[in-house]
C-alpha positions in Angstrom: -47.5 33.7 -54.9 -45.7 31.0 -53.2 -47.4 32.1 -49.7 -50.7 31.8 -51.2 -50.2 28.6 -52.3 -48.6 27.3 -49.2 -51.5 28.9 -47.1 -54.0 26.9 -49.3 -52.2 23.6 -48.8 -51.8 24.0 -44.8 -55.6 25.0 -45.1 -56.3 21.7 -46.8 -54.3 19.8 -44.5 -51.5 18.7 -47.1 -48.1 18.0 -45.9 -45.8 20.9 -46.3 -42.0 20.6 -45.7 -39.5 23.6 -45.2 -37.0 22.5 -47.6 -37.1 19.7 -49.9 -33.4 20.1 -50.5 -32.8 19.4 -47.1 -34.8 16.2 -47.0 -32.9 15.0 -49.9 -29.7 15.8 -48.4 -30.1 13.7 -45.6 -32.0 10.8 -47.4 -35.0 11.8 -45.5 -37.3 8.4 -45.2 -40.3 11.0 -46.0 -39.0 10.7 -49.6 -39.6 7.2 -49.8 -43.2 7.3 -48.3 -44.0 10.3 -50.7 -42.5 8.5 -53.9 -44.3 5.1 -53.0 -47.8 7.1 -52.8 -50.2 5.6 -55.1 -50.6 9.2 -56.8 -48.5 12.3 -55.6 -48.4 16.0 -56.3 -45.4 18.0 -55.4 -45.6 21.8 -55.3 -42.0 23.0 -55.4 -39.3 24.3 -57.7 -38.7 23.0 -61.4 -39.8 19.7 -62.3 -36.3 18.5 -63.5 -34.7 19.8 -60.0 -37.5 17.8 -58.2 -37.1 14.5 -60.0 -33.3 14.8 -59.3 -33.7 15.7 -55.7 -36.1 12.7 -55.3 -33.5 10.6 -56.9 -30.8 11.9 -54.8 -32.4 11.1 -51.9 -32.9 7.4 -52.8 -36.5 7.8 -53.7 -36.8 8.0 -57.5 -40.3 9.3 -58.5 -42.7 7.2 -60.9 -43.4 9.8 -63.4 -46.7 8.1 -64.3 -47.8 8.7 -60.6 -46.2 12.0 -59.8 -47.6 15.4 -60.6 -44.8 18.2 -60.3 -46.3 21.7 -60.2 -43.9 24.5 -60.5 -43.9 27.6 -58.5 -41.5 29.6 -60.5 -43.4 29.1 -63.7 -46.9 28.7 -62.8 -49.2 31.0 -61.3 -51.0 30.3 -57.8 -54.3 29.9 -59.8 -52.7 27.2 -62.1 -51.1 25.4 -59.2 -54.3 25.4 -57.3 -56.7 24.3 -60.2 -54.3 21.2 -60.8 -54.5 19.8 -57.3 -56.9 17.3 -56.8 -60.3 18.2 -55.2 -61.7 17.0 -51.9 -60.0 16.9 -48.4 -56.6 15.4 -47.8 -55.4 13.7 -44.8 -53.6 16.2 -42.5 -49.7 15.8 -41.9 -47.1 17.5 -40.0 -45.1 20.3 -41.4 -41.8 18.8 -39.9 -42.4 14.9 -39.7 -40.9 12.9 -36.8 -37.6 11.5 -37.2 -37.1 7.6 -36.5 -34.4 6.7 -34.6 -32.4 5.4 -37.5 -32.9 8.3 -39.7 -29.7 9.5 -41.4 -28.2 12.4 -39.7 -28.1 15.8 -41.4 -24.9 17.1 -43.0 -22.5 18.5 -40.4 -23.0 22.0 -39.2 -26.1 23.4 -37.4 -26.1 26.3 -39.9 -25.6 24.5 -43.0 -27.9 25.8 -45.6 -29.0 22.9 -47.9 -27.2 24.2 -51.2 -25.8 21.6 -53.3 -25.7 20.1 -56.9 -27.8 17.2 -58.1 -27.2 15.6 -61.4 -29.7 14.9 -63.9 -28.4 11.7 -65.3 -31.0 11.9 -68.4 -28.5 14.5 -69.6 -25.0 13.3 -67.9 -22.5 11.9 -70.1 -20.1 11.0 -67.3 -17.2 13.3 -68.8 -16.1 14.0 -65.0 -15.4 17.7 -65.7 -17.4 18.4 -62.4 -15.1 15.9 -60.5 -12.0 17.5 -62.1 -13.1 21.0 -61.4 -14.7 21.0 -57.9 -12.6 22.8 -55.6 -14.2 21.2 -52.4 -14.6 17.5 -53.2 -18.5 17.4 -53.4 -18.1 14.8 -56.2 -16.6 11.5 -56.4 -17.0 8.1 -58.4 -19.3 5.4 -57.3 -18.2 1.7 -57.5 -19.3 1.8 -61.0 -17.2 4.7 -62.1 -20.1 7.0 -62.4 -19.6 10.5 -61.2 -22.1 11.2 -58.2 -22.4 14.0 -55.3 -20.7 12.4 -52.6 -20.5 15.3 -50.1 -23.2 17.7 -50.5 -22.0 19.6 -47.4 -18.9 20.5 -49.0 -20.4 22.8 -51.5 -20.0 26.3 -50.7 -23.6 28.3 -50.4 -24.6 30.3 -53.5 -21.5 28.7 -55.7 -22.8 27.3 -59.0 -19.3 27.1 -60.9 -19.4 23.5 -61.4 -22.9 23.9 -63.3 -21.4 26.4 -65.5 -18.7 24.4 -66.8 -20.8 21.2 -67.5 -21.0 20.7 -71.5 -24.3 19.0 -71.1 -25.9 21.4 -68.5 -26.5 18.3 -66.4 -25.9 20.2 -63.0 -28.7 21.3 -61.2 -28.8 23.8 -58.1 -32.4 24.0 -57.3 -31.8 27.0 -55.3 -30.1 28.9 -58.0 -31.6 32.0 -59.4 -32.0 31.2 -62.8 -32.2 28.6 -65.5 -30.9 26.1 -66.6 -28.9 25.5 -63.7 -31.9 25.9 -61.4 -33.5 22.8 -62.9 -35.4 24.9 -65.7 -35.9 23.0 -68.9 -32.8 22.9 -71.1 -33.2 24.7 -74.5 -30.9 24.9 -77.6 -30.2 28.4 -76.7 -29.0 27.2 -73.4 -26.9 24.9 -75.1 -25.2 27.4 -77.1 -24.8 29.7 -73.7 -23.7 27.2 -71.1 -21.6 26.0 -70.2 -19.9 29.4 -69.7 -17.6 30.0 -72.7 -14.4 30.5 -70.9 -10.7 29.1 -71.2 -9.9 28.3 -67.6 -6.5 27.5 -68.3 -5.7 30.4 -70.1 -7.3 32.8 -67.6 -5.8 31.3 -64.5 -2.4 30.6 -66.1 -2.7 26.7 -66.2 -4.0 26.1 -62.7 -7.2 27.5 -61.6 -7.1 26.3 -58.2 -3.7 28.1 -57.2 -5.0 31.4 -59.4 -8.4 31.2 -57.3 -6.4 31.3 -54.0 -4.1 33.8 -55.3 -7.1 36.2 -56.0 -6.9 37.2 -52.4 -3.4 36.4 -51.3 -1.7 38.4 -54.0 0.8 36.2 -56.0 1.2 37.4 -59.6 -0.3 35.9 -62.3 1.9 33.5 -64.5 3.1 35.4 -67.5 1.4 38.5 -66.8 0.8 41.7 -64.7 -0.6 42.2 -61.5 -3.4 44.1 -63.5 -3.7 41.5 -65.9 -4.3 38.9 -63.4 -6.8 40.6 -61.5 -8.6 41.3 -64.8 -8.5 37.6 -65.7 -9.7 36.4 -62.4 -12.5 39.0 -62.5 -13.8 37.7 -65.6 -13.2 33.9 -64.4 -15.4 34.9 -61.3 -18.0 36.4 -63.5 -18.3 33.8 -65.8 -18.6 31.1 -63.1 -20.4 33.0 -60.8 -18.1 32.1 -57.9 -19.1 34.5 -54.8 -16.3 36.4 -53.5 -16.7 34.6 -49.9 -15.7 31.4 -51.5 -12.5 33.0 -52.8 -12.0 34.4 -49.6 -12.1 31.1 -47.9 -9.6 29.9 -50.5 -7.3 32.7 -49.6 -7.8 32.2 -46.0 -6.3 28.6 -46.2 -9.6 27.0 -46.6 -10.2 23.9 -48.8 -8.4 24.0 -52.1 -8.0 21.6 -54.8 -8.6 17.9 -54.3 -5.1 15.9 -54.7 -6.7 13.0 -56.3 -9.0 15.0 -58.9 -6.4 15.4 -61.7 -5.2 18.7 -63.5 -7.9 21.1 -64.5 -7.0 21.2 -68.2 -7.1 17.3 -68.2 -10.3 17.0 -66.4 -12.0 20.0 -66.1 -11.5 22.3 -69.3 
């Protein structure tokens, strides 16, 4: 379905970009150009994710002028019929970058996997800031939590989104809602965030326990088997990829020193 829509857009001369997340991550000037259009149609992922990707890229959308079409929930026929009739000026699939364009995050192979925050839902509880293993979050000068270092996020790991009590953290590339940006339902609020006692499962320090998942120290107060069972449940509850745990066990980035204890800020 996505290919069918994309072929139609290209044939109609409509701008197509490879990765909206990538544009947002580097604050591409194209986003401001698009957001400033008299009328805009965006064919992408869930509308909630698109809204906050543009916001993250410093190009907030005017909801009166922006029409967001969702390739995850709408059929190709629905999307194509919703587009305006008539010719559209041709555009480049990869817009040229001006000399002063922001540099992309480090790492040539970096996949734009990172969270954006739905500030319509966020209560600034700072659980994500206290929980994140890799320092992706910080506070802005006004004390509001922000995604400060998107490239620090580990690909395919949505763990911070699973512990957010308001389901305000969106990973646009995630496999399912509401973390993917789908609208949040009452049922989602009962299911999300993951109902897991992090302090109990991790013996009081989820960071040390996750690192120990691959290095082998015993879980405080329990047998080695208890530790493995607890951490397997923790991994499943938070959907943490095994490669992220391996990176911790191999001496990769661990708990940021200025984030506070997990049972104070993250559980």
